[in-house]
N, C-alpha and C positions, 0 to 999 in steps of 0.2 A: 059323134062323138069319143066311143073309145078310143079311135082308129089318130083325132086331131090330141086328144091326150098320146100315147105312143110316141105321136111323132114331140114333144114338145120332150117330153122324157129325154129320148136320142138323142137331141140339137144340144140341147142341155149338159146329158153325157161327155158329147163331145167334147165340146165349150170348156169343160171342166178339166178334160184328157188335157187340150191342148195349155192352159191357162198353167205355167208354173209357178209354185207357189211361193209367197211376195218373199223375199229375203226382210231378217228383219235388219231396222235398222240401227247399223253403230252408236251406242254417245257419243256424242260431239267431243272435240275435242277442244284442247283448250292451249290454245296457246299464247305460249311464253314473249315476253317481250328479249329479240334480243342483248346481253349489257353491252354499253357500250361500250369499243374496245378500245382500250386509251393509246393514242398518237404516239411517236414518240418526240421526245423534243427535235426539233431541226435544228440539225449542226450548225451551231456561227460561222457561218466564212470567220477564214484564219485573218485577224488584220495582214496585211503587209507592216513589218517593222523600216523605217525609213531608213535609209540609209547613215549612221551616227559620224559625228561630224567629229575628225581626230583633232582632240586637244594635246592643245601647247601646251606645253612645261612650262609652269609657272616662274619667272627667275627666280631666286631664293633672293630675297631680303642680305644683304652685308649690314653687318649693323657695324656701326656709324662711331670713330672712336669720340667717345663726350670731352670734349675740349671748353676749355677756362668763353665764356661768352666775350665777342671781343666790346674795347674800352675796361674793361676790370685787369688791373693789375695781380699777381699774388703778393702775399703780405711775405712780409723777414722773418727770418727765426728771430729776431729782437719782441718783432709786436705778436707773436705765437704764443711767447713764453710770457710774453708782459697783461697777455689775456686771459693764462688758463693761468697763473697766477693772481692774478685780480677775481679773476670766478669765483675761483676755491679760496680765495680771501671770503667772500661776501655770501658764494653757499654756505661753506664749513667751514668756516673761519672758530668759527664755535665750538666746535667738536674738540677742537686741542687743548683749548684750558678740561675740560667734562670728565675727558681721557687722562690728561695729568692730576685730577683730582681726586681716582679713579686709581691712579696707577705709584699715588700715593701709600693711601690704606685710610681714607680721611673720612668721615662717616656725612654725606654731605647730597641733600634735598636737588639736583638739580630740569627740577621741573620746571622753575622760569627759564634758564639755560636752554632749556630746548626748547619749551614753547617761544621763545625769541628765534633761536634760530633754525627752527620749518618758517619762519615769519618771513627772514628778511632769506630762505632756500626761493621761500612763493613768490617770494616779492625777480628775486634777479631770474629764476628761471620759469615764472607764468606771469606777474605783470609787466615786467618790459617788452621779452617779446612780442606778445600783443602788441599794445601797444603803441613802441619805437620798431621792433624787429630788431634789436642789439637787445646785448645783454650789459651788462654796469663795467664789464671785462674791455668790449665790444669798444663800447666809450672812449676809457686808459687808453686801446692800443688801438684807436681810429681802423678798424676793421668790425667788417661788418660777410652774409653769408646772401649768396645768391646761388639759383641754379642755371641751369642752362637755359632760362629765358631768357633770363641776366633780374630775375627779379629775387625778394629773401622767402627764403622757403617757409613752407608750415608752420608756425612755431611750437608747432610739439614736436619740430626736428629738435631742436633746443635744449625743451626740456629731457627727449630721453636720449640725448649727449651729455645731457647737465646731472643725470642719477645716474649713471656709468659708475662712479666713483661710489656710492651708495649700494650697488651692487655687487661691486666687484668686495666691502668690506665686512656686508652680511654673505655675501655665500664664502666668505673667506672664515669666518666668524659660523656659519651654521657646519662648515671642513671639520673645525677645532673639534667644537661643539662633541660631533656627531667619532670624529676619535673616540672621547673621551668618554662617550659614550657606550662608545662599541657595536661594534658594524652588524652585531646579531642580534642586538636588540630594534627593534619594534621602533622604536622614537628616536635610536643611529640611525637608520637607515634612511626613514620618514628625514633628517636633518640634512641627510649623505644627497637627495633627492636633491630637495629642497640648493643643498649649496651649488649641483653641477647645476643648474638648469637660472641659478640667478648669474654663477660665471660661463656660464657657455656665448653670452649676445659678445662681453668683452675679450671671449678671448678670437671667437672671430672675427670679430672689429681690427683684433691685432692685426689678423692674420691677414685679411683684406686688404687691410695698407699698408702690410710687406712686403705681399706679393703679386699684387695685380698693378700692372703694367700702367695707370689711369692715376697707385698712389689714393684709388680714396677705399675708407671702410664703411661697415657693416650699411648704418646709417647713411653713408655718404651714395650710396647706388638706391637700399631703398627708397629715397625720397628723389632719382631721378638725376643724381649729383652733385654737390653742394661742396662749392668751394668757399676759402676765409681769402678773403680782399683785402685788399686798402681801401679806406675814406678817408675824404678829409673836411676842414670843416662846415661844417651847416650854419646859414642863418637863421633857424626857427628855432635854432635851441632856446633857451632860456629856464631862469628860475635855477634846477636843481640841474641838470644835463648841461648849465652855459659850464658848473662844476664842475661838470667831467669831461669837459673838452679840455675844461686849464687844465685837471689833473694832467689827462695827454700833451698838455702843451704843458709840460712839468717834464714827462721821459723825452718828450722829443730834443729838448733840449739840453736830459743828461745822456744823449747817443743812447740810452737803449731800443728806441725802437727800428735801429738799424741792422745790418745784418754781421755778427759774429766776424765774416772774416774782411767783412768795409770797418768796423771800426775797428782790428787788428791793426789793418793796418793803415790805417791815420793815427792810431797810437803812438806803433814806431815810428813813423815817419816825423809827429809831434817830440822824441825823443832827439831824434835823427839834429 
């Protein structure tokens, strides 16, 4: 028994010498998920530019000179004068006695005359153009206004043309009062500015009429071309319009509606 135990001890000692000591197990490594790699945006393929078609230069529109529409005749100098005088008497004739009374220096209340005058002016410059397309002066002188289309212009044209005298009168008054007040004062500067603003459109109207080739004023040009042309009797005229046409007959019988040159030549022939 002792031998067997020794043999077992010897064997166990050899096994212990041959078997290496077990290495310690390393701690488990934690593997982190790799961060997602951001892919660079794909470059869009460049689109091929289409060949541009050569632009054809636009032909410049030549402005055609505005001419009198076909079928109309320009007025004579006599008709033009009769129209101006008649419209002035109806629209502003009431101003003359008022100015004369104030110049005389009498104490007079012109309120009723001013109201009556404003009514007459509104009748001739607002009511008549809207209802008949003509002023009282047009009816007496047998004239009318037409545009490039051969129709009557907007009634505001006659209203603006009719207020030219008012603009000139008030503008001159403002300039005179500004001179009396003094341009160094604020009130004088305001009066001067108002006077110049009111006088500017009539001055431009005169410059346009004087230097333009088509002999049109400022308002004639802005309204697309307006002409004063002859007209004849209308069968539809009744009542007081018929009376206005009878005044036209009287003017025609007197020879007031003719050109000055024609009337002078006829008078010379009659004297011979």
